C-alpha positions as CSV (number, residue, x, y, z in Angstrom):
1,M,-168.1,40.1,-5.0
2,K,-164.5,39.7,-6.1
3,K,-162.9,43.1,-5.3
4,T,-163.8,46.0,-3.1
5,G,-162.3,49.5,-2.4
6,L,-161.5,51.0,1.0
7,F,-161.2,54.8,1.0
8,I,-159.8,56.1,4.3
9,K,-159.4,59.4,6.0
10,K,-155.6,59.8,6.1
11,I,-155.2,61.7,9.3
12,D,-157.6,59.5,11.3
13,D,-155.7,56.8,13.1
14,K,-158.9,55.2,14.3
15,A,-160.3,55.0,10.7
16,K,-157.0,53.6,9.4
17,S,-156.9,50.9,12.1
18,K,-160.5,49.9,11.4
19,A,-159.8,49.8,7.7
20,D,-156.8,47.5,8.3
21,E,-159.1,45.2,10.3
22,L,-161.8,45.3,7.6
23,E,-159.1,44.5,4.9
24,R,-158.0,41.4,6.8
25,W,-161.6,40.3,7.2
26,L,-162.4,40.8,3.5
27,R,-159.2,39.0,2.4
28,A,-160.0,36.1,4.6
29,K,-163.2,35.7,2.6
30,G,-161.3,35.7,-0.6
31,I,-162.0,39.3,-1.6
32,D,-159.3,41.5,-3.1
33,V,-159.0,44.9,-1.6
34,V,-157.9,48.2,-3.1
35,K,-157.0,50.9,-0.5
36,R,-156.7,54.6,-1.0
37,E,-156.3,57.5,1.5
38,T,-157.7,61.0,1.2
39,L,-155.6,63.9,0.0
40,P,-155.8,67.4,1.5
41,P,-158.1,69.9,-0.4
42,G,-156.1,72.0,-2.9
43,P,-156.0,73.4,-6.4
44,R,-158.1,71.6,-9.0
45,V,-156.3,68.8,-10.8
46,P,-157.3,68.2,-14.5
47,E,-159.5,65.2,-14.8
48,K,-157.0,63.3,-17.0
49,D,-154.4,63.5,-14.2
50,M,-156.8,62.4,-11.4
51,P,-156.4,58.8,-10.2
52,S,-159.6,56.8,-10.5
53,A,-161.0,53.8,-8.9
54,P,-160.6,50.4,-10.8
55,C,-163.6,49.7,-12.9
56,D,-164.0,46.2,-11.5
57,L,-164.8,47.2,-7.9
58,S,-168.0,45.7,-6.5
59,C,-168.4,48.5,-4.0
60,V,-166.4,51.1,-2.0
61,F,-166.3,51.6,1.8
62,A,-165.5,55.2,2.8
63,L,-164.2,55.4,6.4
64,G,-164.2,58.9,7.8
65,G,-166.5,61.9,7.7
66,D,-168.4,63.6,5.0
67,G,-165.2,65.0,3.4
68,T,-163.8,61.5,3.1
69,F,-167.1,60.4,1.4
70,L,-166.9,63.3,-1.1
71,S,-163.3,62.4,-1.9
72,A,-164.3,58.8,-2.4
73,V,-167.0,59.9,-4.8
74,R,-164.5,61.9,-6.8
75,W,-162.3,58.8,-6.9
76,I,-165.2,56.7,-8.3
77,G,-165.9,59.4,-10.9
78,D,-168.6,58.6,-13.4
79,Q,-168.5,54.8,-12.7
80,S,-171.6,53.0,-11.3
81,I,-169.8,51.7,-8.2
82,P,-172.0,51.5,-5.0
83,I,-170.5,53.3,-2.0
84,L,-171.1,53.1,1.7
85,G,-170.1,55.7,4.2
86,I,-168.9,54.8,7.7
87,K,-168.8,57.7,10.2
88,F,-165.7,58.5,12.2
89,G,-166.5,62.1,13.0
90,E,-168.9,64.2,15.0
91,V,-171.4,65.4,12.4
92,G,-172.1,63.7,9.1
93,F,-175.0,63.4,6.8
94,L,-173.4,61.2,4.1
95,A,-172.3,58.2,6.3
96,E,-175.0,55.5,6.4
97,I,-173.6,53.7,9.4
98,T,-171.3,54.2,12.4
99,E,-168.1,52.2,13.0
100,D,-169.9,49.9,15.5
101,S,-172.1,48.6,12.7
102,L,-169.3,48.2,10.1
103,F,-168.9,44.4,10.1
104,S,-172.6,43.6,10.3
105,A,-173.2,46.0,7.4
106,A,-170.3,44.5,5.4
107,E,-171.7,41.0,6.0
108,A,-175.1,42.1,4.7
109,I,-173.5,43.7,1.6
110,L,-171.6,40.4,0.9
111,E,-174.9,38.6,1.1
112,G,-176.6,41.1,-1.2
113,E,-178.9,42.3,1.6
114,F,-178.8,46.0,0.8
115,D,-180.4,48.6,-1.5
116,T,-178.9,51.6,-3.3
117,C,-180.4,55.0,-3.9
118,L,-179.4,57.4,-6.6
119,R,-178.1,60.8,-5.5
120,M,-178.0,63.5,-8.1
121,R,-174.7,65.2,-9.0
122,L,-174.1,68.5,-10.7
123,L,-172.1,68.9,-13.8
124,V,-170.0,72.1,-13.7
125,K,-168.3,73.5,-16.8
126,V,-166.1,76.6,-16.9
127,F,-165.6,78.4,-20.2
128,R,-162.8,81.0,-20.7
129,N,-163.1,83.3,-23.7
130,G,-165.7,80.9,-25.1
131,E,-163.6,77.7,-24.7
132,E,-164.1,75.1,-22.1
133,F,-161.1,74.7,-19.8
134,A,-162.5,73.0,-16.7
135,R,-165.2,70.4,-16.0
136,E,-166.2,68.8,-12.7
137,T,-169.0,66.9,-11.1
138,V,-170.1,67.5,-7.5
139,L,-172.3,65.6,-5.1
140,N,-172.8,68.4,-2.6
141,D,-172.2,71.8,-4.1
142,V,-170.2,74.2,-6.3
143,V,-169.4,77.5,-4.6
144,I,-168.4,80.9,-5.9
145,N,-166.6,82.6,-3.1
146,K,-164.7,85.9,-2.8
147,G,-161.4,86.1,-0.9
148,A,-161.0,87.6,2.5
149,L,-160.0,91.1,1.3
150,A,-162.0,91.1,-2.0
151,R,-165.0,93.3,-2.6
152,L,-168.5,91.7,-2.9
153,A,-168.7,89.4,-5.9
154,H,-171.1,90.4,-8.7
155,M,-172.6,87.4,-10.4
156,E,-175.0,87.7,-13.3
157,T,-177.2,84.6,-13.2
158,Y,-179.3,83.1,-16.0
159,I,-181.8,80.2,-15.9
160,N,-182.2,78.5,-19.2
161,D,-180.6,81.6,-20.8
162,H,-183.3,83.8,-19.2
163,Y,-181.9,86.5,-17.0
164,L,-182.6,86.0,-13.3
165,T,-180.6,88.5,-11.3
166,A,-177.2,89.9,-10.6
167,Y,-176.3,88.6,-7.2
168,K,-174.1,91.0,-5.2
169,A,-172.8,88.9,-2.2
170,D,-169.9,87.3,-0.6
171,G,-170.6,84.3,-2.8
172,L,-173.1,81.9,-4.2
173,I,-173.7,78.2,-3.5
174,L,-175.3,75.9,-6.0
175,S,-176.2,72.7,-4.4
176,T,-178.0,69.4,-4.9
177,P,-180.6,68.1,-2.5
178,T,-177.9,66.0,-0.9
179,G,-175.8,69.1,-0.4
180,S,-178.7,71.0,1.1
181,T,-177.6,69.9,4.6
182,A,-174.0,71.2,4.0
183,Y,-172.7,74.7,3.3
184,S,-176.1,75.8,1.9
185,L,-177.8,75.0,5.2
186,A,-175.2,77.0,7.1
187,A,-175.8,80.0,4.7
188,G,-179.6,79.9,5.4
189,G,-180.7,77.5,2.6
190,P,-183.6,75.0,2.9
191,I,-183.3,71.3,3.6
192,I,-184.4,69.3,0.6
193,H,-185.0,65.6,0.7
194,P,-182.6,63.8,-1.6
195,A,-185.4,62.3,-3.6
196,V,-186.8,65.8,-4.5
197,P,-185.5,66.9,-7.9
198,G,-184.1,70.4,-7.8
199,I,-181.0,72.6,-7.7
200,I,-180.6,75.2,-4.8
201,L,-179.1,78.6,-5.3
202,T,-178.1,80.1,-2.0
203,P,-176.4,83.6,-1.9
204,I,-173.8,84.0,0.9
205,C,-174.4,87.2,2.9
206,P,-176.2,89.1,0.0
207,F,-176.0,92.8,-0.1
208,T,-179.7,92.9,-1.0
209,L,-181.7,91.3,1.8
210,T,-184.5,90.3,-0.6
211,N,-182.1,87.9,-2.4
212,R,-183.2,84.7,-0.8
213,P,-182.4,81.0,-1.5
214,L,-184.1,79.7,-4.7
215,I,-184.9,76.2,-5.8
216,V,-185.1,75.5,-9.5
217,P,-186.0,72.3,-11.4
218,D,-183.3,69.8,-11.9
219,S,-183.8,70.3,-15.6
220,A,-182.6,73.9,-15.4
221,R,-179.3,75.0,-17.0
222,I,-177.7,77.8,-14.8
223,R,-175.3,80.2,-16.4
224,I,-173.2,82.7,-14.3
225,R,-170.8,85.5,-15.3
226,L,-168.7,87.5,-13.0
227,G,-168.9,91.3,-13.1
228,E,-166.1,93.4,-14.6
229,K,-162.8,93.7,-12.7
230,S,-163.6,90.7,-10.5
231,S,-160.6,89.4,-8.8
232,N,-159.7,87.1,-5.9
233,I,-162.7,84.9,-6.6
234,M,-162.6,81.1,-6.2
235,L,-164.8,78.3,-7.6
236,T,-164.7,75.3,-5.3
237,F,-166.0,71.8,-6.0
238,D,-167.4,69.9,-3.0
239,G,-164.9,71.7,-0.8
240,Q,-162.3,69.3,-2.3
241,A,-160.7,71.4,-5.0
242,G,-160.6,75.0,-6.1
243,L,-160.1,77.1,-9.2
244,E,-159.5,80.8,-9.5
245,I,-161.9,82.6,-11.8
246,D,-162.5,86.1,-13.1
247,E,-164.7,88.1,-15.5
248,R,-163.4,86.2,-18.5
249,D,-165.1,83.0,-17.3
250,T,-168.6,81.7,-17.8
251,I,-169.8,78.9,-15.4
252,I,-172.5,76.5,-16.5
253,V,-174.2,74.3,-13.9
254,Q,-176.7,71.6,-14.6
255,K,-177.8,68.1,-13.6
256,G,-175.0,65.6,-14.2
257,P,-175.7,62.4,-16.2
258,H,-174.0,60.1,-13.7
259,P,-175.6,59.9,-10.2
260,V,-173.9,58.4,-7.2
261,Q,-175.1,55.0,-6.1
262,M,-175.3,55.2,-2.3
263,I,-175.7,52.0,-0.4
264,T,-178.6,52.1,2.1
265,M,-179.3,49.7,5.0
266,P,-182.8,48.6,5.7
267,D,-182.9,50.1,9.3
268,Q,-181.7,53.5,8.3
269,Q,-184.2,56.4,7.7
270,Y,-183.3,59.8,6.3
271,F,-185.5,61.7,8.8
272,D,-184.0,59.8,11.7
273,V,-180.6,61.1,10.6
274,L,-181.9,64.6,10.3
275,K,-183.4,64.5,13.8
276,A,-180.1,63.1,15.3
277,K,-177.7,65.4,13.5
278,L,-179.8,68.6,13.9
279,R,-180.8,67.7,17.5
280,W,-184.5,67.9,16.8
281,S,-186.8,66.6,19.6
282,G,-183.9,66.3,21.9
283,G,-181.8,64.0,19.6
284,R,-178.0,64.0,19.9
285,V,-175.3,64.2,17.3
């Protein structure tokens, strides 16, 4: 290991202090460090204008909450750079360890005593008048959401070019299994183990109560068109960036070709995380 990345939650003084301490520790071992801080969520920036992680990073440590982890994944982009999340918040499903275990985990990583698991991402393309004008990849979800004063969104949805339904709802969440414990869960969607291949469609407050969450194979190609006179509708990517869309746009969502390589530690179990975060059997967050 010659070079590593530190991705830090900008407004968290505790995370920044710990990152400084980790940087000194790594440099003392002869390892170069590249540091970057989170940016606040905002309008989507074209991919060519997005800063990306150096291609020679051996791994990335993301110090913060789930939002920090998602920002770090966007920074890594399509590169196969392993990433480890360190929790500095109350609730988080993406962080593998807490700050108390940071240096022992870092030592194990330097010694090569860790595994990685592949987490599926979604590739999202937006076409306007037949021409692609936006492309993003997401680890958690892509969300179609109406504004506060807008009418219900009408979303014609096709699976593999076969008509499924026209959702009439406040919005629609398309998530990966990793994202099943995020916004989709809050909207009534199911929890899917990250190793289960599938894409989840979860309507937000649907007008028709029989519109329930749906899981389709990860091989599915999902196509969505907004109804006529749609306005004040946003498309958001992992809650990190947004894009205003209307009836001119067609959204294509499918499994992305570049999964995220998440570092896992031997003593961490997915179901233990679920029990702790969701307070099952008396567990605490």
